[in-house]
N, C-alpha and C positions, 0 to 999 in steps of 0.2 A: 244531650251533649251540650255542653257548653261554649258557647261563640263569642269571642272579644269582637268589639267595633270601637272603633276610633270615632268621636264626634269632633270632627274639625272642619266640617261644611257648614256653609249656609249660616253663617255667624255675622249679627251685628252688634253694635253697641246704641243702648240709648240714654239720653241724660233727661230723666223723667222730672227735672225740675224746670228744662227749659222748654222740653220736647223736639230736642233736636236727635238727629240720627245718622249714625258714621257707622259705615261699611268697615268691614274688617278683612285686609288682605290676605291674613296667615292666621293659624290658632297653633300654638298660644300666643297672645297679646294681653298686655295689660293696658288699662285704662292710660295712662299718660303716655304710653306708646302708640295707641291707637290716636290719641290725640294731638301729638306731635306729628305724625303722618297726615291729619288733614288740616296741621298749619295751626289750630287752636291753642297752642303752646309750644315756647322756644324748644332749644334743646339745652337748656341750662339745667334741668333737673340732671344729667348725666354728671353735672360737674356739682353739682350739690345747691345750685343757687335755683329756688323755689318760687321766688316773688310772683312771677306772671300764671304760677298754676296752684297758689294755693287756695283759690276760687274753689277747686276741683274737690276739697275737703267739704266743701258745704254744700254739695249736689247729690241727690240720690243719682245712681246708674243701675244700667238693667244688660245683662247680655243676653242675647235670644239667638236659641242655635237649633238645629232637630237632629234629632235619631232614628233610625229604623230598627226595630226588634220582631221576633217572629211570634214571642208569648207573651205572658204577664209577668213571669219571674223574670226580673232584670235587676243587676244590682249596676249603678252607678258609681262610679270612682272618679273621684276629682284629682289631681296632682295639683300642689302649687298654687291651691284655693287661701291664701295665708291673709285671710280677713275675716269680718263679721260678715255673713250674706245669709241669706233665705234661697232653697232648692224649689222650684215650681218645674210642675210636669203637666202640659196641656191643662195649664192654668188651677192644680192643685198644689200645695204644699206637700214636697216630700221629705223635706228635712230644712235644717239649719245648721250654722259650723262658723265657731269663733276661735278656732285652733291657728296657731302659725306654724309648726312643725309636721304635722302627720299627714297622710293622704285620707282626705274624705270617700266614705262609701256610705250609699243611701242605697235602701230595697225600695224599688219604686212598683213592688205587688201593689197592686189597686190604686195605682195612678197612671202607669204605662198600658199601653194597648197594642197588639200585634200591627203591625206597620210603623206609619211613620209616628213621629211624636214631637211635641215642641215642649224644649229644654230652656229654663229662664232661671237667670242667676241674679237675683237683687242685693245689689251693694247700697246698704242705707248710708245715709251721710255722715262721716264719721265723728265732726264737730259734735254731732246730735248724739252718736253713739257714747261719746268720751262723756259729755254732760249728762244723760243718762247714769251712766255706771257712778259719777260722782254722787248723784242724786240718791243714786239705790244705796249708798255706802252712807249717808249722811248720818243715820242712828247708830251706827257703830263707831264711825270717827266721835260724834258729841259724845255718845257714853263713855268710850277710852280716853279720850282727849290724845285723838290722833288726828295729823294733817292729813288733807287730799296725797292720794300718791297715784301717781301715774309711769305705768310700766313702758318701756320703748322697747317693742321686742323685734330682732331681727333687723336687715336691712329696707331692701327693696320691696316693699308692699306697702298698705294703706293704712298704717300706723305712723311712719316715720315721714322720713325728711321728703320725697318727691312730690307728693299730694299736699306739704304744706303743715303735717300736725306738728312739728316743733313751733311755727308762726303762732298755733294755738296755744302753747304752753307760753312763749314769749308775751301773751298778753295779759297772762293772768297778774291779776292785780292783788290775790291772796296768797298768803305763805303755803305753797304746796311741797310736796316730798316728791322727789323724783329719781326713778334709778332706770339706770339706763343699763338693758340687759341682752348689749351687742355685742357678738363676739371678735372680729377683726378689730386689732387696737389701733390703728387711724383712724377708723369710723367713728368710734367710739369717744377717740378725743376730739373729732370734728364737732361731733353733738354735744359731747361736753361743753366745747369752747362758745357755741352758738346760745346753748340753753344758759350759760351762766352770765350771761348780757342782763337777762333778769333777776336783779336782787331778791325777788320773792320766791324764787325757787333754788330750792336744798336740796342736798345730795347726802344724808344719810346712809351709811353702812346697811345694806340688806344680808342678814343671815339667816338662812333656814335652819330646818329642824335636824336634828342627829348630826350635828357639826361638833367636834372637840378643839378647843380654843384653849390654849393656856390662858391664865391670868394678866402675863406680861407683854402679850402682844400687843403691838401699836401699830395701828391703821390711819391710813388718810383717810378722805372724805369718798364717797362712790362705790365703794368697794363689794363684790357682791359673793359670799361663801356658799355655794351649794351644797347639796344633803349628803351627809357623809364624810364631808371633808375635814380634815386635819390641818392641826399649825399648833405647833409646838414650843417650847419656850423662848424667850430672847428673839423670837423673830418681826422684823418689821416689814410694813404692806406699804407702796406709795399710794397715790390717790388712783382711783376705779382699776383696780385690779379686779380681776373674774377669777374666781376659783369654781372649776365644776366638779362634777359628781364623781367623789371617793378620790380628788387630790389629796396630797400631802405636803406639808413642810415642814422640815427637820428644824431642830434647834439651832438658831443663831444664823436665820435665811435671811438676806437683804433684798426685798422685789420691788422695782423700780413701779413707776408711773404706767397705768394702762399697758400692762400685762397680763394673756390671758394663759391660763394653764387649762387644759382639754382633760376631759375624763381620764383617772387613774394615771395622772400623772405624779411622779416620786421625786422630792428633792431630799437628798438626803443631808448631813447636818454643816452649816457654814458656807452655806452656796449661795451665790450672788447672782443674780438674774437683772441686765437692765431693761430700759425705758423699753416699752413698745414690743418685747419679746411675745412669740406666739406658739406653745409650747405644745407639740402636738399629742394625740391621744396617745396616752401609755407608755410616754417618755421617762427617762430616767437618767437621773444626774447625779454622781457619785461625788461622795463626801469633798469639800474645799474646793468645788468647780467654782469657776468666774465666767459667766454668760454676758459677751456684751450686747449693747441696745439694738434693737430691730432685727434681731435674730429669729428664724424660724424655724423648730424641729419636726423632721416628718414621724409619723405613726410608729411607733414601739424604738424610737431612736433609744440609743444607750450614751450617754455623755460620759467618757473620760477623761480628755482634755479641756484647758480653757479654749474658750470661743473669742475672737477677737470682734464680732459684731457684724451687721449690714451683711447677712449672708442667710444661707439657707443649709442645714446639715441635715443627714439620716444616714441610717444603719447602726449596725454592732461590731465594732464601735463606730460611734457617729462621724463622717466626715464631711467638709464643705463640699457643697455642689452645685453651689451658685453663690454670686456675687451681687450686691444689690446697689 
């Protein structure tokens, strides 16, 4: 018989670099939230001001908690574990993790025991992780003549702004390619504006496999074109445009800066999309439509008329639901 138990009690955070121990008032709670609760950093991270917490990225961290089970056959599922880490149970390694999207599941057979168990989640210094990644790929970089590349994925986790990883990039003195794979348009612009202060950072276009792009397509810088996306003839993309899986733009399309097309978005011919628009999953826009800037479309929307912008639209046909 399966039994589910939440591991939300008896948690603490340890700074392995300094030996400090911090109580955790409730779980789930991220490193920066815990440090802010104890007054170790200010609240600037909420607004993207990370100067006083850049040091966090140079330290090693460890969460410690406990759970009880009735037998040795246990599956541990961690949601929101958006970082590089090692999982230990009773001092033995149960697994490692380095994914930013999927729930982490670990089979604890052989490490868990009936009764109370100690659960440890170790977070290495992200500065060190990034350095090791570059060193690991040096052979390929030198062999193929490629520049080092750094991916920024998602928003509020250990790879991006609140722990100061952009400060690490701002200090780069050699030419480095950076791909900003963050969905929300305004946040993508915020990161780009900050990183472009360093002239050594470059923002090439990233085009993944199985895409279909006509030769006369014009792109700005920093665009990301995901797998199975399609762009037809005479299309222009602005800077830092993000085309997700299976999205498509038909002939004579005009896409502004920092626009996000979610998976399965379809734009018919001669469609114009303004700056900072975010088109939701499966949005369809018929031929000749003009979409004003800062427009958000709900999933599955069908747009059949021009949109002034600065609004949220949804439905079939899509209608304005909220003004910005």
